[in-house]
C-alpha positions in Angstrom: 0.0 0.0 0.0 1.3 3.5 -0.9 2.6 5.6 1.9 0.6 8.8 2.4 2.2 12.3 2.4 1.0 15.9 2.5 3.3 16.7 -0.4 5.7 14.7 -2.6 8.4 16.8 -4.3 9.8 15.4 -7.5 13.3 16.7 -7.9 15.9 17.3 -5.3 17.7 20.3 -6.9 17.7 23.8 -5.3 14.0 24.4 -5.8 12.9 20.9 -4.8 15.0 20.3 -1.7 14.4 23.8 -0.4 10.6 23.4 -0.9 10.8 20.0 0.9 12.6 21.6 3.9 10.3 24.6 4.1 7.2 22.3 3.9 8.6 20.1 6.7 9.4 23.2 8.8 5.7 24.1 8.5 4.6 20.7 9.8 3.8 18.9 6.6 4.7 15.3 6.0 7.1 15.4 3.0 8.8 13.0 0.6 11.3 14.0 -2.0 12.2 11.8 -5.1 15.2 12.2 -7.3 17.0 10.1 -9.9 20.4 10.9 -8.3 21.4 9.3 -5.0 23.2 12.5 -4.1 20.9 15.4 -3.3 21.3 18.9 -4.8 20.3 18.3 -8.4 22.2 19.5 -11.4 23.3 22.7 -9.7 25.1 21.1 -6.8 26.4 17.9 -8.5 27.3 19.0 -12.0 26.5 22.7 -12.3 26.7 25.8 -10.2 28.9 24.5 -7.3 31.6 22.5 -9.2 31.9 25.1 -11.8 32.5 27.8 -9.2 35.0 25.6 -7.5 37.0 25.3 -10.7 36.6 29.0 -11.4 38.0 29.9 -8.0 40.9 27.4 -8.3 41.8 28.5 -11.8 41.7 32.2 -10.8 44.1 31.5 -8.0 46.4 29.7 -10.5 46.5 32.7 -12.7 47.1 35.0 -9.7 50.0 32.9 -8.6 51.4 32.5 -12.0 51.1 36.1 -13.3 49.9 38.6 -10.8 51.5 38.2 -7.4 54.7 40.0 -8.6 52.8 43.3 -8.6 52.2 42.8 -4.8 55.9 42.2 -4.2 55.4 38.5 -3.8 57.9 36.3 -5.6 57.1 32.6 -6.2 58.9 29.8 -7.9 57.8 27.8 -10.9 54.0 27.6 -10.6 52.7 24.2 -11.7 49.2 22.8 -12.1 48.1 19.6 -10.3 44.9 19.0 -12.1 44.0 15.8 -10.2 44.3 17.7 -6.9 42.2 20.6 -8.3 39.5 18.1 -9.4 39.7 16.3 -6.0 39.0 19.6 -4.2 36.0 20.2 -6.4 34.6 16.7 -5.7 35.2 17.1 -2.0 33.3 20.4 -2.0 30.3 18.8 -3.8 30.3 15.7 -1.5 30.3 17.9 1.6 27.4 20.0 0.4 25.3 17.1 -0.8 25.9 15.3 2.6 24.8 18.5 4.3 21.5 18.5 2.5 21.0 14.8 3.4 21.6 15.8 7.0 18.9 18.5 6.7 16.5 15.9 5.4 17.1 13.7 8.4 16.8 16.7 10.7 13.4 17.6 9.3 12.2 14.0 8.9 11.8 14.2 5.1 11.6 10.9 3.4 14.0 10.6 0.4 13.3 8.1 -2.3 16.0 7.4 -4.9 14.5 6.7 -8.3 12.6 8.0 -11.3 9.1 9.3 -10.4 6.0 9.2 -12.6 2.5 10.6 -12.0 0.3 7.5 -11.8 -3.2 8.9 -11.5 -5.4 10.3 -8.8 -7.5 8.5 -6.3 -9.8 9.5 -3.4 -6.9 10.1 -1.1 -4.7 12.1 -3.4 -2.2 11.8 -6.3 -0.4 8.5 -6.9 3.3 8.5 -7.7 5.2 5.5 -8.8 9.0 5.4 -8.4 11.3 3.1 -10.3 15.0 2.8 -9.6 16.8 2.7 -6.3 20.3 1.3 -6.1 19.4 -1.9 -8.0 17.5 0.0 -10.7 14.6 -2.4 -10.4 12.9 -1.4 -7.1 9.4 0.0 -7.3 7.9 2.3 -4.7 4.4 3.8 -4.6 3.7 7.1 -2.9 0.4 9.0 -2.4 0.1 12.8 -1.7 -2.4 15.5 -1.4 -0.1 17.7 -3.4 2.7 17.1 -5.8 5.5 19.6 -6.6 7.3 19.1 -9.9 10.9 20.5 -9.7 12.9 18.3 -12.1 15.1 21.1 -13.5 16.6 21.1 -16.9 19.2 19.4 -19.2 21.6 20.6 -21.9 20.1 21.3 -25.3 21.5 18.9 -27.9 22.5 19.9 -31.4 22.0 17.5 -34.3 25.2 18.8 -35.9 27.2 18.1 -32.7 25.9 15.0 -31.1 27.4 14.4 -27.7 29.8 11.4 -27.5 30.9 12.0 -23.8 34.5 12.3 -24.8 35.3 14.7 -27.6 32.0 16.4 -28.1 30.6 17.1 -24.6 28.1 18.9 -22.5 28.9 21.0 -19.4 28.8 17.9 -17.3 31.9 16.3 -18.9 33.6 19.7 -19.3 33.7 19.9 -15.5 35.8 16.7 -15.3 38.4 16.6 -18.1 41.4 14.5 -17.0 43.8 16.8 -18.7 43.8 20.4 -20.0 42.7 20.4 -23.7 45.1 21.8 -26.2 42.2 23.5 -28.0 38.7 23.7 -26.6 36.0 24.9 -28.9 33.0 26.3 -27.1 29.7 26.4 -29.0 27.6 29.0 -27.4 28.5 32.4 -25.9 26.2 32.3 -22.9 27.2 32.2 -19.2 27.9 28.5 -18.9 30.1 28.4 -22.0 32.0 31.5 -21.0 32.6 30.3 -17.4 33.9 26.9 -18.4 35.9 28.4 -21.3 37.5 30.8 -18.8 38.4 27.8 -16.5 40.3 26.0 -19.2 41.8 29.1 -20.7 43.3 30.0 -17.3 44.6 26.5 -17.0 46.4 26.7 -20.3 44.0 25.7 -23.1 43.4 27.6 -26.3 39.7 28.5 -26.3 37.6 29.5 -29.2 34.0 30.5 -28.7 31.5 30.1 -31.5 28.2 32.1 -31.1 25.3 32.2 -33.6 24.2 35.7 -32.5 26.0 39.0 -33.1 27.1 39.2 -29.5 27.9 37.1 -26.5 25.6 36.9 -23.4 22.6 38.2 -25.5 20.3 38.4 -22.5 22.7 40.9 -20.7 22.8 44.6 -21.0 24.5 45.2 -24.4 27.1 47.7 -23.0 28.0 45.4 -20.2 28.2 42.4 -22.6 30.5 44.3 -24.9 32.8 45.2 -21.9 32.9 41.5 -21.0 33.7 40.5 -24.6 36.7 42.9 -24.7 38.0 41.6 -21.4 37.8 38.0 -22.4 39.6 38.7 -25.7 42.4 40.4 -23.6 42.6 37.2 -21.6 43.2 35.1 -24.7 39.7 33.8 -25.7 38.9 33.9 -29.4 35.4 34.6 -30.7 33.5 33.8 -33.9 30.2 35.7 -33.7 27.3 35.3 -36.2 28.7 31.8 -36.8 26.6 28.6 -37.1 28.0 25.1 -36.8 27.0 23.0 -39.8 28.6 19.6 -39.0 31.4 18.0 -37.1 33.6 14.8 -37.4 36.2 13.2 -35.3 39.5 12.2 -36.8 42.5 10.9 -35.0 41.5 12.4 -31.6 40.6 15.7 -33.1 37.2 17.2 -33.8 36.8 19.0 -37.1 34.0 21.6 -36.9 32.5 23.0 -40.1 30.8 26.3 -39.6 29.4 29.3 -41.6 30.4 32.8 -40.5 28.4 35.6 -42.1 28.2 33.6 -45.4 31.7 32.3 -45.3 32.6 28.7 -44.6 35.2 28.2 -41.9 36.9 25.2 -40.4 37.9 24.8 -36.8 39.9 22.0 -35.3 40.2 21.1 -31.6 40.6 18.1 -29.3 37.4 19.0 -27.3 34.2 20.7 -28.2 31.8 21.9 -25.5 28.3 22.4 -26.7 26.7 25.0 -24.5 23.7 26.5 -26.3 21.2 26.5 -23.5 19.1 24.2 -21.5 15.6 22.7 -21.8 13.1 21.6 -19.2 13.6 18.0 -18.0 10.1 16.5 -18.0 10.5 13.2 -19.9 9.1 10.2 -18.2 7.0 12.1 -15.7 3.7 11.1 -17.3 2.5 14.7 -17.7 0.3 14.0 -20.7 -1.4 11.1 -19.1 -2.0 13.1 -15.9 -3.5 16.0 -17.9 -0.7 18.5 -17.0 -0.5 21.0 -19.8 2.8 21.7 -21.4 3.8 24.5 -23.8 4.5 22.8 -27.1 7.1 25.3 -28.3 9.2 25.6 -25.1 8.4 22.3 -23.4 7.8 24.1 -20.2 4.9 23.3 -17.9 2.1 25.8 -18.0 1.1 27.2 -14.5 -1.7 29.2 -13.1 -1.9 31.4 -10.0 0.1 30.0 -7.2 2.3 27.8 -9.4 -0.5 25.3 -9.8 -0.6 23.4 -13.1 -3.8 22.5 -15.1 -4.3 19.7 -12.6 -5.4 20.8 -9.1 -2.9 19.7 -6.5 0.0 19.5 -8.9 2.4 22.4 -8.8 5.6 23.2 -10.8 8.6 25.5 -10.2 12.1 26.2 -11.4 13.5 25.4 -14.8 10.4 23.5 -15.9 8.3 26.6 -15.9 8.6 30.1 -17.6 11.3 32.4 -16.4 15.1 32.5 -16.0 16.7 29.1 -15.3 18.4 30.2 -12.1 18.8 28.2 -8.9 17.8 31.0 -6.6 14.6 31.7 -8.6 13.7 28.0 -8.1 14.4 28.3 -4.4 12.2 31.3 -3.9 9.4 29.5 -5.8 9.9 26.4 -3.8 9.5 28.3 -0.5 6.5 30.2 -1.9 4.7 27.0 -2.9 5.5 25.3 0.4 4.1 28.2 2.4 1.1 28.4 0.2 0.3 24.7 0.9 0.5 25.5 4.6 -2.1 28.3 4.2 0.2 31.3 4.0 0.1 34.1 1.4 3.2 34.2 -0.7 4.7 35.9 -3.7 7.9 36.0 -5.8 9.0 39.4 -7.4 10.2 38.3 -10.8 11.4 41.9 -11.5 14.0 41.6 -8.7 15.8 38.4 -9.5 19.6 38.8 -9.9 21.7 37.0 -12.3 25.5 36.5 -12.3 28.2 35.3 -14.7 31.3 34.1 -12.8 33.9 35.0 -15.3 36.8 37.4 -14.5 35.7 40.1 -14.2 32.3 38.9 -12.9 29.0 40.2 -14.4 25.9 40.7 -12.3 22.6 42.3 -13.0 19.1 42.9 -11.8 16.0 44.4 -13.5 15.8 45.8 -17.0 18.6 46.2 -19.5 18.9 49.6 -21.2 17.6 48.1 -24.4 14.5 46.8 -22.6 13.8 50.2 -21.1 14.2 51.8 -24.5 11.8 49.3 -26.1 9.1 50.2 -23.5 9.4 53.9 -24.4 10.2 54.9 -20.9 12.2 58.0 -20.2 15.3 57.1 -18.1 18.7 58.3 -16.8 21.9 56.3 -16.5 24.7 56.6 -14.0 28.0 54.9 -14.5 31.1 54.7 -12.3 34.3 52.7 -13.0 36.2 50.5 -10.6 39.4 52.2 -11.8 38.4 55.2 -9.6 37.8 53.1 -6.5 40.5 52.8 -3.8 39.6 49.3 -2.7 39.7 48.0 -6.3 43.1 49.6 -6.7 44.4 47.9 -3.6 43.1 44.6 -4.9 44.7 45.3 -8.3 41.4 44.5 -9.9 40.1 47.7 -11.5 38.4 46.5 -14.7 34.7 47.2 -15.2 32.0 49.5 -14.0 28.6 49.8 -12.2 25.7 51.0 -14.3 22.5 52.2 -12.7 19.3 52.9 -14.8 16.6 55.0 -13.2 13.3 56.3 -14.2 13.7 60.0 -15.4 10.5 61.2 -13.6 10.5 59.1 -10.4 14.2 58.2 -10.0 13.0 54.6 -9.3 15.8 52.0 -10.0 14.8 50.1 -13.2 18.0 48.0 -13.5 21.6 47.7 -12.3 24.4 46.1 -14.3 27.8 45.4 -12.8 31.0 44.2 -14.4 33.9 44.0 -12.1 35.4 42.4 -9.0 32.9 40.5 -6.8 29.9 41.8 -8.9 27.9 38.7 -7.8 28.1 40.0 -4.2 27.6 43.7 -4.9 24.4 43.1 -6.7 22.6 42.1 -3.5 22.3 45.7 -2.4 20.7 46.7 -5.6 18.2 43.8 -5.5 17.1 44.9 -2.0 16.6 48.5 -3.2 14.5 47.3 -6.1 12.5 44.9 -4.0 11.3 47.9 -2.0 10.8 50.1 -5.0 13.7 52.2 -4.1 15.4 55.0 -6.1 18.9 55.9 -7.2 18.8 58.6 -4.5 18.1 55.9 -1.9 21.3 54.1 -2.8 23.2 57.4 -2.9 22.1 58.4 0.6 23.1 55.1 2.2 26.5 55.3 4.0 28.8 52.8 2.4 32.0 51.8 4.2 35.3 53.1 3.0 37.3 51.7 1.4 35.0 49.1 -0.1 34.0 48.0 -3.6 30.4 48.9 -2.7 31.3 52.5 -3.0 31.3 52.1 -6.7 27.6 51.2 -6.5 26.9 54.4 -4.5 29.0 56.6 -7.0 27.0 55.1 -9.9 23.8 56.0 -8.2 25.1 59.5 -7.6 26.1 59.7 -11.3 22.4 59.3 -12.2 22.0 62.8 -11.0 25.4 63.9 -12.4 27.0 64.3 -8.9 29.5 61.5 -8.6 32.2 62.6 -6.2 35.3 60.8 -7.3 35.4 61.3 -11.0 
């Protein structure tokens, strides 16, 4: 007989496991199902966390190899120990996944390892069948008043570049190369491709980025994206924009990529090709159609109504499987909101104040509208900019590249968007998110006393610059 729960969460990524914990905190009986034995989903196991571990390690490698001299620090011959670097990454992941397992035990959440499928609805709730477990043959039946779908996403596949797990790879394999590629070709100029391209470029690979659109990070503010492009070129990455891959073949351990760039055929050759052209919702095998859950045919995303409820009452969806940016923190906020709603509380998620970050060097972070989006809406606005070059703390760090850009409504001064490229941009953006969450103005940021010397002063100066009264430039 199926065990009864108040809510069964399908997917143990950031959205799913956070929703499970919050629901349990509120007194609900919770089960969480995932295909992986290790909790944390793609983000923790083969995404956000391992990639940031490699980015931080590779940044330190470059610092030791090329930049410590300017601080008066002399080191010997700096060498890369790739197995040790990878072992550190794996230990970080293991520690964090174990931590989530501990939280599940603390909150008495039942974890079921396997592939879940919606199996109909009875008088006592929704039926969920789970196949898998360690043997791959076990079958478990669960029943719940409510079901939360939080199964995340998977890399988009290109017919011209089919994954082989060795030479033509997704981001998963690119996190675990056993040696530094001589030449890594990255197909896709978005955040994932640029982050992993940066890792291997820092560790010694030649990196070529192929992007079909006229610019990299196309969702970013255009000015900020152009500054990032120029910075990455200075670091040694090569770019082919407006270039589409036609086909590829593997010959003698090399991948030959045929592409067309602005009407001209080009040939690229490398030992590894990373295909990173985006992600798509992971919904296969869930039994959505049979259960009556509506899915958008074009995007593959689950259609939701008010309160993140799908077309089937009692079945909810969050994260990458629904509309919106595919970001872990967006999924987390949605997971908390659904859990609290199921416990009878009123909840909301402000989708206009969700930050995004690209962990290249310099980092890029943003919240709100880009300047292009503001223009398209015909809104009158003002812009304030301030460079890190004029900041004392950035000069002490020896990391002065980039700027903060604040966009504010011309009539009300309300902050419409903030775009940062520079050191620790992913941390600096939090202040701007808070101001936007409370409908604050550029004047509000300008009036806040920022510690000196700190990088955060650049945010204040950019806000002052909206009114043409920056102090240090």
